[in-house]
C-alpha positions as CSV (number, residue, x, y, z in Angstrom):
1,M,50.3,36.2,8.6
2,R,47.3,37.4,6.7
3,T,47.5,34.3,4.5
4,I,47.3,32.1,7.6
5,E,44.3,34.2,8.9
6,L,42.6,33.9,5.6
7,F,43.2,30.1,5.5
8,C,41.8,29.8,9.1
9,V,38.6,31.7,8.1
10,V,38.1,29.6,5.0
11,F,38.7,26.4,7.0
12,W,36.2,27.5,9.7
13,C,33.6,28.3,7.0
14,L,34.0,24.9,5.3
15,C,33.7,23.1,8.7
16,A,30.6,25.1,9.6
17,A,29.0,24.2,6.2
18,A,29.9,20.5,6.6
19,W,28.5,20.5,10.2
20,A,25.3,22.2,9.0
21,S,24.7,19.6,6.3
22,T,25.4,16.6,8.5
23,N,23.1,18.1,11.2
24,R,20.3,19.0,8.9
25,Q,16.9,19.0,10.6
26,P,14.0,17.1,9.1
27,C,11.9,19.2,6.6
28,Q,8.1,19.6,6.8
29,S,5.7,18.5,4.2
30,P,3.4,21.0,2.4
31,S,0.0,21.5,4.0
32,M,-1.7,19.6,1.2
33,T,-0.5,16.9,-1.2
34,S,-2.1,14.5,-3.6
35,G,-1.0,12.1,-6.3
36,T,-0.4,8.5,-7.1
37,L,1.0,6.0,-4.6
38,S,2.3,2.6,-5.6
39,V,3.2,0.0,-2.9
40,S,5.3,-3.1,-3.6
41,S,7.1,-5.8,-1.6
42,T,10.8,-6.1,-1.8
43,G,10.2,-9.4,-3.5
44,G,8.8,-7.4,-6.5
45,H,5.2,-8.1,-5.9
46,D,2.8,-5.2,-6.6
47,I,0.5,-4.8,-3.6
48,A,-1.5,-1.7,-4.3
49,D,-1.7,1.3,-6.6
50,G,-4.0,4.2,-6.3
51,E,-4.7,7.9,-5.5
52,F,-3.8,9.6,-2.2
53,N,-4.8,12.9,-0.7
54,Y,-3.0,14.1,2.5
55,D,-3.7,17.1,4.8
56,S,-0.5,17.5,6.9
57,T,-2.1,20.2,9.0
58,A,-5.2,18.3,10.1
59,K,-3.4,15.0,9.8
60,K,-5.9,13.3,7.5
61,L,-5.2,10.8,4.7
62,R,-7.4,9.3,2.0
63,F,-6.1,6.4,-0.2
64,V,-8.3,4.9,-2.9
65,E,-6.9,1.9,-4.7
66,N,-7.2,1.8,-8.5
67,E,-9.7,-0.9,-9.3
68,S,-8.2,-1.7,-12.7
69,H,-4.8,-2.3,-11.1
70,S,-5.3,-6.0,-10.3
71,N,-7.7,-8.9,-10.3
72,K,-8.6,-8.4,-6.7
73,T,-12.3,-9.0,-5.7
74,S,-12.2,-6.0,-3.4
75,H,-10.2,-2.7,-3.5
76,M,-8.9,-0.5,-0.7
77,D,-10.6,2.8,0.2
78,V,-9.4,4.1,3.5
79,L,-9.7,7.4,5.3
80,I,-7.5,8.0,8.3
81,H,-7.8,10.7,10.9
82,F,-4.5,10.4,12.6
83,E,-5.1,13.0,15.3
84,E,-8.4,11.2,16.3
85,G,-6.8,7.8,16.0
86,V,-9.5,6.5,13.7
87,L,-9.3,4.5,10.5
88,Y,-12.4,4.1,8.2
89,E,-12.5,1.3,5.6
90,I,-15.1,2.4,3.1
91,D,-17.1,0.4,0.6
92,S,-18.8,2.9,-1.6
93,K,-20.5,0.3,-3.8
94,N,-22.3,-1.3,-0.9
95,E,-22.4,1.9,1.2
96,S,-20.9,0.1,4.1
97,C,-18.2,1.2,6.5
98,K,-15.8,-0.3,9.0
99,K,-14.3,1.9,11.8
100,Q,-11.2,1.0,13.7
101,T,-8.9,2.6,16.2
102,L,-5.4,3.5,14.9
103,K,-3.2,4.7,17.7
104,Y,0.1,4.6,15.8
105,R,0.5,7.7,13.7
106,R,3.6,7.3,11.6
107,H,3.2,6.9,7.8
108,P,5.3,7.6,4.7
109,M,3.5,10.7,3.5
110,E,5.3,12.8,6.1
111,L,8.9,12.7,7.2
112,P,9.2,11.9,11.0
113,S,10.5,14.7,13.2
114,D,13.3,12.5,14.5
115,A,14.5,11.3,11.1
116,H,18.3,11.2,10.6
117,Y,19.7,13.0,7.5
118,E,22.1,10.9,5.4
119,S,22.9,12.6,2.2
120,E,21.8,14.7,-0.8
121,A,22.1,13.6,-4.4
122,Y,20.6,13.9,-7.9
123,L,18.4,11.4,-9.5
124,G,19.2,11.7,-13.2
125,S,21.4,14.4,-14.5
126,P,22.3,17.5,-12.5
127,S,23.8,19.3,-15.6
128,K,20.8,19.3,-17.9
129,S,17.5,21.1,-17.3
130,E,14.5,19.0,-16.3
131,Q,16.6,15.8,-16.5
132,G,17.3,15.5,-12.8
133,L,15.8,15.7,-9.3
134,R,17.7,16.7,-6.2
135,V,16.7,14.5,-3.3
136,R,17.7,14.0,0.3
137,T,18.0,10.6,2.0
138,W,16.8,10.2,5.6
139,N,16.5,7.1,7.8
140,G,15.3,6.2,11.2
141,K,13.7,3.6,13.4
142,L,10.2,2.9,14.5
143,P,10.8,1.1,17.8
144,D,7.1,0.4,18.5
145,L,6.8,-1.5,15.2
146,H,10.3,-3.1,15.5
147,A,10.9,-1.5,12.1
148,N,13.2,0.9,10.3
149,Y,12.9,3.1,7.2
150,T,14.7,5.0,4.6
151,M,13.0,7.9,2.9
152,L,13.8,10.1,-0.1
153,T,12.3,13.6,-0.2
154,T,12.8,16.4,-2.7
155,S,15.4,18.9,-1.5
156,C,13.0,21.7,-2.4
157,G,9.5,21.3,-1.1
158,C,10.0,18.2,1.1
159,L,7.8,16.0,-1.1
160,T,8.2,12.3,-0.4
161,V,9.6,10.5,-3.4
162,S,9.9,7.0,-1.9
163,C,10.0,5.1,1.4
164,C,11.5,1.7,2.1
165,Y,10.0,0.2,5.2
166,H,11.5,-2.9,6.9
167,S,10.0,-4.8,9.8
168,E,9.9,-8.2,11.3
169,K,6.6,-8.8,9.5
170,T,7.1,-7.3,6.1
171,D,9.3,-5.3,3.7
172,L,7.5,-2.6,1.7
173,T,8.4,0.1,-0.8
174,F,6.2,3.1,-1.3
175,S,6.6,5.2,-4.5
176,F,5.0,8.6,-5.0
177,M,4.3,10.0,-8.5
178,N,2.6,13.0,-10.1
179,V,2.5,14.7,-6.7
180,E,0.7,18.1,-6.4
181,T,0.8,20.5,-3.5
182,E,-3.0,20.8,-3.4
183,V,-6.1,18.7,-2.9
184,D,-8.9,19.2,-5.4
185,D,-11.8,18.3,-3.1
186,A,-11.5,18.6,0.7
187,Q,-14.6,16.4,1.0
188,V,-12.4,13.4,0.5
189,F,-11.4,13.8,4.2
190,V,-15.0,13.6,5.4
191,P,-16.5,10.2,6.2
192,P,-19.6,9.2,4.2
193,T,-22.9,9.6,6.0
194,Y,-23.3,5.8,6.1
195,C,-20.3,5.7,8.5
196,D,-22.4,7.6,11.1
197,G,-23.2,5.4,14.0
198,V,-20.8,2.6,13.1
199,A,-19.3,1.1,16.2
200,L,-15.6,1.7,16.7
201,E,-13.5,-1.5,16.8
202,D,-10.6,-1.5,19.1
203,T,-7.2,-2.7,17.7
204,P,-3.7,-3.2,19.2
205,D,-1.6,-0.2,19.9
206,D,0.9,-1.2,17.2
207,H,-1.8,-1.4,14.5
208,S,-0.5,1.0,11.8
209,F,-0.9,2.4,8.3
210,F,1.7,-0.1,7.2
211,D,-0.5,-3.1,8.2
212,L,-2.9,-2.2,5.4
213,F,-0.4,-3.5,2.8
214,H,0.6,-7.2,2.6
215,D,1.1,-9.8,-0.1
């Protein structure tokens, strides 16, 4: 009888653990992150490569493209205040600024609150020190963009490792490297003074961060 009771207890515990893992809630990003972001199309074309800084508390993002990355005549430097719904395109060489509305707030630096947990696995080797990374796979839909995504985050710390974005317009892969849980200079989130007084251009409601990247 006691054997049956013990079996029932063990079975209940295993079922509870399995239920907890399959119903895992989306994790939250650190308050500050910075590092390198590379963006490519699923066709293998490199679209952009540069440094990002993100404040998940104030919902502010700065991305500056690496000028030596390609033969482009112009390079991206954007500052986004998601809470205010404003995107700044900055040209520091000519001290000019473009200011647009950005009503859509989803982006790959932060896991959406309605993301669905898929699985947990190791990248690399789980048996040897510093030769593997435990990650969690999440996916979800972005109905307003007619898109869906798959994201990998670290199991510990909730840092985005990669994000695959698929929509009717484009397929993109975002890869994050050398990520730190700090921002060296908070001034990167402050628009330059030459952006003062620039008229705000209205854009469609579905204009998003993802529209910045295209072949």
